[in-house]
C-alpha positions as CSV (number, residue, x, y, z in Angstrom):
1,M,-1.6,-3.0,16.5
2,S,-0.6,-2.0,13.1
3,Q,1.0,-4.7,11.0
4,K,3.5,-4.5,8.1
5,H,2.3,-6.0,4.8
6,E,4.8,-6.8,2.1
7,A,4.0,-6.6,-1.6
8,P,3.1,-9.9,-3.2
9,S,6.1,-11.5,-5.0
10,A,6.6,-13.9,-7.8
11,G,6.9,-17.4,-6.6
12,G,5.6,-16.5,-3.2
13,D,2.7,-18.0,-1.3
14,R,0.5,-14.9,-1.6
15,L,-0.1,-15.0,2.2
16,D,-1.0,-11.3,2.3
17,L,-3.7,-11.9,-0.3
18,Q,-5.5,-14.5,1.9
19,A,-8.0,-13.4,4.5
20,D,-6.7,-13.0,8.1
21,C,-10.0,-12.5,10.0
22,G,-8.2,-12.1,13.3
23,S,-6.5,-8.9,12.0
24,C,-9.7,-7.4,10.5
25,F,-12.5,-5.5,12.2
26,G,-15.3,-7.7,10.7
27,L,-15.5,-5.4,7.7
28,C,-17.3,-8.0,5.5
29,C,-19.8,-8.4,8.3
30,V,-20.6,-4.7,8.3
31,A,-19.7,-2.9,5.1
32,L,-21.4,-5.2,2.7
33,P,-25.2,-5.7,2.2
34,F,-27.0,-9.0,1.8
35,A,-30.5,-10.0,1.1
36,A,-32.6,-12.8,2.5
37,S,-32.1,-15.7,0.1
38,A,-30.7,-19.2,-0.1
39,D,-27.3,-17.7,0.8
40,F,-28.4,-15.5,3.7
41,A,-31.0,-16.0,6.3
42,V,-31.9,-12.3,6.7
43,D,-31.7,-8.9,5.1
44,K,-28.8,-6.6,6.1
45,P,-28.1,-3.1,4.6
46,A,-24.6,-1.9,3.9
47,G,-23.0,-0.3,7.0
48,K,-25.1,-2.2,9.5
49,P,-23.3,-4.9,11.6
50,C,-24.5,-8.4,11.2
51,T,-26.3,-9.6,14.3
52,N,-23.8,-12.5,14.6
53,L,-20.8,-10.1,14.8
54,Q,-19.3,-10.3,18.3
55,A,-17.6,-7.6,20.4
56,D,-14.2,-8.9,19.4
57,F,-15.2,-8.8,15.6
58,S,-15.5,-12.6,15.4
59,C,-18.5,-14.4,14.1
60,G,-20.7,-16.0,16.8
61,I,-21.9,-18.8,14.4
62,H,-18.7,-19.2,12.4
63,A,-18.7,-23.0,12.8
64,R,-22.4,-23.2,12.0
65,L,-22.8,-20.7,9.2
66,R,-24.2,-23.1,6.6
67,D,-26.6,-24.7,9.2
68,K,-27.9,-21.3,10.2
69,G,-28.6,-20.2,6.6
70,F,-25.5,-18.1,6.0
71,S,-23.7,-20.2,3.3
72,G,-23.0,-16.9,1.4
73,C,-20.5,-16.0,4.2
74,T,-18.6,-19.2,3.7
75,V,-18.2,-18.4,0.0
76,F,-17.0,-14.8,0.3
77,D,-13.2,-14.1,0.1
78,C,-11.8,-10.6,0.6
79,F,-8.3,-11.6,-0.7
80,G,-6.8,-10.1,2.4
81,A,-8.4,-6.7,1.9
82,G,-10.0,-6.7,5.3
83,Q,-6.8,-6.8,7.3
84,K,-5.1,-4.3,4.9
85,V,-7.9,-1.7,5.5
86,S,-8.0,-2.4,9.2
87,Q,-4.3,-2.5,9.9
88,V,-2.7,-0.4,7.1
89,T,-5.2,2.1,5.8
90,F,-6.6,2.9,9.2
91,G,-3.5,2.0,11.3
92,G,-5.3,-0.4,13.6
93,A,-8.0,2.0,14.7
94,D,-11.3,0.2,14.6
95,W,-14.7,1.6,13.6
96,R,-16.2,1.0,17.1
97,G,-13.4,2.7,18.9
98,A,-13.3,5.5,16.4
99,P,-16.8,5.8,15.0
100,G,-15.9,8.8,12.9
101,T,-13.9,6.5,10.6
102,A,-16.7,4.0,10.1
103,R,-18.3,5.4,6.9
104,Q,-15.0,5.9,5.2
105,M,-13.7,2.5,6.3
106,F,-16.8,0.8,4.9
107,D,-16.6,2.7,1.6
108,V,-12.9,1.9,1.1
109,F,-13.2,-1.8,1.9
110,P,-14.9,-2.8,-1.5
111,V,-12.3,-0.8,-3.4
112,M,-9.5,-2.5,-1.6
113,R,-11.1,-5.9,-2.1
114,Q,-11.2,-5.4,-5.9
115,L,-7.5,-4.2,-5.9
116,H,-6.4,-7.2,-3.9
117,E,-8.3,-9.6,-6.3
118,L,-6.2,-8.1,-9.1
119,L,-3.1,-8.5,-7.1
120,W,-3.9,-12.2,-6.7
121,Y,-4.2,-12.7,-10.4
122,L,-1.0,-10.7,-11.1
123,A,1.0,-12.6,-8.5
124,E,-0.2,-15.9,-10.0
125,A,0.6,-14.8,-13.5
126,L,4.2,-14.0,-12.4
127,E,4.5,-17.6,-11.1
128,L,3.8,-19.0,-14.6
129,P,6.9,-19.8,-16.7
130,A,4.9,-19.7,-19.9
131,A,4.0,-16.0,-19.2
132,R,7.7,-15.0,-19.1
133,P,7.3,-12.7,-22.2
134,V,5.0,-10.5,-20.3
135,H,6.6,-10.8,-16.8
136,K,8.1,-7.3,-16.9
137,E,4.7,-5.7,-17.7
138,L,3.0,-7.9,-15.1
139,R,5.6,-6.9,-12.4
140,R,5.0,-3.2,-13.3
141,A,1.2,-3.6,-13.0
142,L,1.5,-5.5,-9.7
143,D,3.8,-2.8,-8.2
144,E,1.4,-0.1,-9.3
145,T,-1.7,-1.8,-8.0
146,D,0.1,-2.5,-4.8
147,R,1.0,1.1,-4.5
148,L,-2.6,2.1,-4.9
149,T,-3.6,-0.2,-2.0
150,R,-1.1,1.6,0.3
151,G,-2.6,5.1,-0.3
152,S,-4.7,7.0,2.2
153,A,-8.4,6.4,2.7
154,D,-9.1,9.5,0.7
155,A,-6.8,8.4,-2.2
156,L,-8.4,4.9,-2.2
157,A,-11.8,6.5,-2.5
158,E,-10.7,8.2,-5.7
159,V,-9.2,5.1,-7.4
160,D,-10.9,4.4,-10.7
161,V,-11.1,0.6,-10.2
162,S,-12.7,0.0,-13.6
163,A,-9.7,1.6,-15.4
164,V,-7.2,-0.4,-13.3
165,R,-9.1,-3.6,-13.9
166,Q,-9.2,-2.9,-17.7
167,D,-5.4,-2.4,-17.9
168,V,-4.7,-5.5,-15.7
169,N,-7.2,-7.6,-17.6
170,A,-5.4,-6.9,-20.9
171,L,-2.2,-8.4,-19.4
172,L,-4.1,-11.4,-17.9
173,L,-5.6,-12.1,-21.3
174,R,-2.1,-12.2,-22.8
175,T,-1.0,-14.4,-20.0
176,S,-3.9,-16.8,-20.6
177,E,-3.1,-17.1,-24.3
178,L,0.6,-17.8,-23.6
179,V,-0.2,-20.5,-21.0
180,R,-3.0,-22.2,-22.9
181,S,-0.9,-22.2,-26.1
182,T,1.3,-24.8,-24.4
183,V,-1.6,-27.3,-24.7
184,P,-1.4,-29.1,-28.1
185,G,-4.4,-29.3,-30.3
186,R,-7.5,-27.2,-30.6
187,K,-8.8,-25.7,-27.3
188,K,-12.4,-25.2,-26.4
189,N,-13.6,-21.6,-26.2
190,H,-16.5,-21.2,-23.8
191,R,-15.9,-17.6,-22.8
192,G,-19.0,-16.2,-21.2
193,A,-21.0,-19.3,-22.2
194,D,-24.2,-20.3,-20.5
195,L,-23.3,-23.8,-19.3
196,I,-25.8,-23.8,-16.4
197,G,-26.5,-27.5,-15.5
198,A,-24.3,-28.7,-18.4
199,R,-23.3,-32.3,-18.4
200,L,-19.5,-32.2,-18.7
201,R,-18.6,-35.3,-16.7
202,G,-15.2,-36.4,-17.6
203,A,-14.8,-33.6,-20.2
204,D,-11.4,-32.8,-21.6
205,L,-11.2,-29.0,-20.9
206,R,-7.4,-28.7,-20.9
207,G,-6.4,-25.3,-22.1
208,A,-10.0,-24.2,-22.5
209,N,-11.1,-20.6,-22.3
210,L,-13.9,-20.5,-19.7
211,R,-13.6,-16.9,-18.7
212,G,-16.8,-15.7,-17.2
213,A,-18.7,-18.9,-18.1
214,Y,-21.8,-19.8,-16.1
215,L,-21.3,-23.3,-14.8
216,I,-23.9,-23.2,-12.1
217,A,-24.9,-26.7,-11.0
218,A,-22.9,-28.1,-13.9
219,D,-21.7,-31.7,-13.7
220,L,-17.9,-31.6,-14.0
221,K,-17.2,-34.8,-12.1
222,G,-13.9,-36.2,-13.3
223,A,-13.4,-33.3,-15.8
224,D,-9.8,-32.3,-16.8
225,L,-9.5,-28.6,-16.3
226,R,-5.7,-28.4,-16.3
227,T,-4.4,-25.2,-17.8
228,A,-7.9,-23.9,-18.4
229,D,-8.6,-20.2,-17.8
230,L,-11.2,-20.0,-15.0
231,I,-11.2,-16.3,-14.2
232,G,-14.7,-15.2,-13.3
233,V,-16.3,-18.7,-13.8
234,D,-19.5,-19.1,-11.8
235,F,-19.1,-22.5,-10.1
236,R,-22.0,-22.2,-7.7
237,D,-23.2,-25.8,-6.9
238,A,-21.1,-27.2,-9.7
239,N,-19.9,-30.8,-9.1
240,L,-16.1,-30.8,-9.1
241,S,-15.8,-34.3,-7.5
242,G,-12.7,-36.0,-8.9
243,A,-12.0,-33.1,-11.3
244,D,-8.4,-32.1,-12.0
245,L,-7.9,-28.4,-11.4
246,T,-4.1,-28.5,-11.1
247,G,-2.4,-26.0,-13.4
248,S,-5.7,-24.2,-14.0
249,I,-5.2,-20.5,-14.1
250,F,-6.9,-17.6,-12.2
251,L,-9.0,-19.9,-10.0
252,T,-9.9,-18.4,-6.6
253,Q,-10.8,-19.8,-3.2
254,A,-14.2,-18.1,-3.5
255,Q,-15.0,-20.1,-6.6
256,L,-14.1,-23.4,-4.9
257,N,-16.1,-22.5,-1.8
258,A,-19.2,-22.0,-4.0
259,A,-18.8,-25.4,-5.7
260,K,-19.1,-29.0,-4.6
261,G,-16.2,-31.4,-4.5
262,D,-14.6,-34.2,-2.6
263,A,-11.3,-35.7,-1.4
264,S,-10.4,-36.8,-5.0
265,T,-10.7,-33.3,-6.5
266,K,-7.2,-32.1,-7.4
267,L,-6.5,-28.5,-6.6
268,P,-3.8,-25.9,-7.3
269,E,-1.3,-25.6,-4.4
270,A,-2.3,-22.1,-3.5
271,L,-5.9,-23.1,-2.7
272,S,-7.4,-25.1,0.1
273,R,-10.1,-27.8,0.0
274,P,-13.3,-26.2,1.4
275,A,-14.4,-27.5,4.8
276,H,-17.9,-28.3,3.6
277,W,-16.7,-30.7,0.9
278,K,-17.2,-34.3,1.8
């Protein structure tokens, strides 16, 4: 059944930008490729259904993904793109019942996923009081990006995602500067830095620019990341136990899912504590 999806709004809970697997046709389990590695137990080419995908589009090992060698699945987040493609773009017609749509559906899904990620960042930016000087431009960008997600499959296939991302990123950079300027004193700039395995336990990273930084397996236990810009940070296996991430900007669920943490890790309200954290 086709579902109505509202555009994200400032101050909202961004529900339409969170995955609803029950309304999706298992697109991440089919459209995307993965290679046998520490994250995936087997190889799978794009367009081929995962062997764990059930007839009702559910995962047969969902509760045991990590134990079965599919930790990569527990990290992935489509930002609600799966249900948008399934229920809006293709009107509830699934690729099994209408096999003629499969190729196009699988091609459109990654495009939608990138657009929905941008919508997540724009919606968050509109919730930030410090970004008020650019709220009008952010709202315009959000509305335009949302309009693109509601186009036909043919129109979505023609979207220049790189150009859209470049325009949106300029606004997100201005948002970041406005928000981080509220933190007094000199802020650390680690944009794009190689901090793999870095010892940052208890570090004061308030208002830091960590955009695109590599923090793989870094020790951030007890670190203060309030108001830090975390867009694109690679947190794989980083230790966030006891860290304070409240007020950090542009953090996503996928980043948290890739990290390690515990009950004392403080998170932004819009995100959930990963099930595999102790």
